[in-house]
Residue, then its C-alpha position, 0 to 999 in steps of 0.5 A: x520516535x521521530x528524530x529528524x525531519x528534512x524538507x526541500x522545495x515543499x510549499x514555500x520551503x526551500x530547505x529545512x532540517x530539524x532534529x527532534x527529541x522525546x517529550x513534549x515539544x511545542x511549536x509557535x510563531x506568528x500567524x502565517x509563519x508556516x508552523x503547520x508546513x512541517x506537519x503537512x510535510x511529515x504527513x506527505x512522508x507518511x504516505x499522505x495525499x500528494x499533488x503538484x501544488x506541494x512543489x515550491x514555485x520554480x522547483x522541479x521536485x519536492x522531497x521530504x525525509x523523516x527519520x525514526x528511532x525504532x529500536x524500542x518498537x518490536x512490532x515495527x522492527x518485525x514489520x520491516x523484516x517481513x518486508x525486507x526493509x530492515x536497517x537496524x534501530x533506525x528507519x528513514x521514510x522518504x517521499x518525492x513529488x514532481x511538478x507533474x504530480x507523480x510521487x515516489x516513496x522509499x523506506x530505508x532507501x528502497x522504493x516501496x508502494x504508497x500502501x506500504x508507506x502508509x502502513x508503516x506511517x500508521x505505526x509510527x505517527x498519529x496526526x490530529x489536525x485542527x479540523x479533525x473534530x468535523x470528522x467526529x460527526x461521522x458515525x464510522x469515525x465514532x465507531x473507529x475511535x471507540x474500537x481504537x480506544x478498546x484495542x479491538x484491531x485483532x478482533x475486527x480483523x478476525x470478524x472481517x474474515x468470518x464475514x467475508x467467508x459468510x458472504x462469499x458462501x451466500x453469494x455462491x449459494x444464491x447463484x446455484x439456487x437460480x431457477x431449475x429451467x435456467x440451470x438445465x438450459x445452461x447444462x444442456x449447452x455445456x454438455x453439447x460444447x464439452x462433447x464437441x471438444x472431447x470429440x476433437x481430442x486435441x492434444x496439448x502439443x498436437x497443433x504444432x506437430x500438425x502444422x509442421x507435418x502439413x508444411x512438409x507434406x505440402x512441399x514434399x515434391x520440392x523437398x525431394x527434388x532439391x534433396x536429390x540434387x544436393x545429394x548428387x552434387x555432394x556425393x553421387x557424382x563420381x567425377x565431379x562431386x564435392x566429396x571427390x574434389x575435396x579428397x583429390x585436393x587434400x591428396x595433392x596438398x599433402x604431397x606438396x607439404x614436403x616442400x612447404x609444411x604449412x600446406x599439411x595443415x590445409x590438407x588436414x582441414x580439407x580431410x576434415x571437411x570431407x568427413x563432414x560432407x560424407x556425414x551430411x550426405x548420409x543424413x540427407x539420404x536418410x531424410x529422402x528415404x523418410x519423405x512421405x509423398x502420400x496425397x491422402x495423408x496431406x488431405x487427412x492433415x488438412x481436414x484435421x486442421x480445418x476442424x480445429x480452426x473451425x471450432x476455435x472460431x466458434x468459441x472466438x479464441x485461438x486454436x491452442x486455447x481449446x484444451x484449456x476451454x475444455x477443462x473450464x467448461x467441464x468443471x462448470x458442467x460438473x459443478x452444475x451436475x452436482x449443484x444439489x450436493x454443492x448447495x447443501x455444502x454451501x448451506x453448511x459453510x454459510x451456517x458455520x461462517x455465520x455462527x462464527x461471525x455472530x459469536x465473535x460479533x457478540x464478543x465485540x459488542x460486549x467489549x464495545x459496551x465495556x469500553x464505552x462506559x470507561x471512555x464515556x466516564x473519562x470524557x465526561x470528566x474531561x468535559x468538566x475540566x475543559x469548561x463544560x461543568x455538568x456536561x455528560x458524554x455517552x455512547x449509544x448502540x443501535x442493533x442492526x437488522x441481519x441484512x445490515x450486518x457488516x465486517x465491523x459488527x452488528x451495531x451502529x455506534x453513536x456519540x451522544x453529549x449533553x453540554x448542560x446539566x439536566x439535559x438528556x444526551x443527544x447526537x453531537x451534530x444536534x447539540x454541540x456548538x463548534x467550540x464545544x465540539x472542538x473541546x470534546x474532540x480534544x478530550x477524546x483524542x487525548x484520552x484515546x492517545x493514552x491507551x494507544x501504542x503509536x509512539x509519536x503524536x502530533x497535534x496541529x492547533x487542536x486547541x482552537x476555540x479555547x483559552x484561559x484556564x482551560x488552555x492550561x489544562x489542555x497543556x497539562x494533558x499534553x505534557x502528561x502524554x509527553x511523559x510516555x510518548x513523543x508529543x509535538x503540538x503546533x499552538x497559538x496559546x501561551x498557556x499550552x506553550x508554557x507547558x512544553x519541555x522543548x520549544x521551537x519557534x517558526x519565524x518568517x522574514x520577507x524580502x523583495x524577491x524572497x521569503x526566508x523562514x527559520x526554526x530555532x529551539x528557544x532558550x529559557x529567556x527566549x521562551x519567556x519573550x515568545x510567551x510574552x509575545x503570545x500574551x501581549x501581542x505587538x507591544x510587550x511590557x515588563x508586566x507581560x514578561x513577568x506574567x510569562x516568566x510566572x507561567x513558565x515557573x509554574x510549569x517547571x513544577x511538573x518538568x521532566x529531565x531534559x534530554x540531549x540537545x537539538x540542532x536545527x537549521x532552515x532556509x526557506x524561499x518563496 
């Protein structure tokens, strides 16, 4: 569950810290007080869209941190361990956005990609926005809602794997089944290119050795002349060679060391230098003996290098890439030469993958049909509770042609509704008004959330367009959810607010140069006054307060035990 939320320099928020707890928490406040800012900030921390507009005016960076208790979420703990982000029973998500729109994400202090942040966020929080009913008109969203309700996640993942395998085999098969003339022309070209490369017989390390040998042969005269000169100076000049001078100097210093012992050390160093010079002269003589001055060999090397570079230019690549090219072209040639055999293999692979896909898709279809009946029955009942008595909700399936099969199955899913008794169900976008669509969406969200596994549910003014007794029913449904899940609801309806186990109030005070907002948890008396404000508007009478107290007392009948206290402090500035 969500335990902490910290916001800094986000939108109009300068600084806000909240501690949250389990159960059903309502968030209320005057219109425009900034109730939804916390939801928007949390969405950012969970990997939502970020832009420079999220940064508070005059600030350089916005930052949002969300802390979660995951000690009772084994799937989340396993995911964190697999990503090497484990931090025990607690988990901290952090997101920053700079003035130029760049953002960074962190999990338990480690920088992560936006994709990882989103993956974890989807396991922790489900946010239902006030405009979410608009997406309900899209068939893909309808299918997704049904599959989420049915728990088809693993089945869909397997189906997508079979579908990818099937389509991949089909694409390769289509490539190989091109016209014989085209394949033969390509095969002729490949045979010619492979023969050229094989005739070259370029070894993996040959080019470097050839370049080194060419440099040596091309400069053999200079190498020989200089080497003889140095050898003569070091060793072969009997009267003035470096070796003889070192030996003579070492001898003279050794004789003088009888008068100054320090000269003995110098003499030993000179003797060591003599040994090094003798070894250098020996190595140099060996090199001179190995130098090849054969002009014919130089011509051969130059011709070999010319052939290599000419073929590399022909294929528009570097000479050292020729061996890899031979491997690639030979593989393509072998594939074309055995195309008939490969075609049969691909046909078998595609057939096997298609059969596996169809079998799993049929299982998915059966599961959807079964879950659709249960979901339709529950939503239809909820529609009656939400002010549409006799209304009927149904889910229809449209089989697809083979060519239209997708990774999500062999049928289209469409939600149908009849808002009035006796009327046949029709697509949502043709019969449902805005208010009806909002209520149907809320019913589906609440019912689907009951069967989900996400621990924290947030409803951001999803109760727009309803009121009276229907609003009380919505509050009851949300409170029921709060008995098994953490539920936060931003609401403007007193009937919903009265059902909350915990009540947070957002208020805003505007000064000459700044706007300050605060968030506080309300005591029972403060809750009565806040609900009275929501009931009565600007002027609150004792009768309104009594009505608010009665609503709260009625809600106490279903009240669950209170948890540990919540502390929060906030300061925002614009």
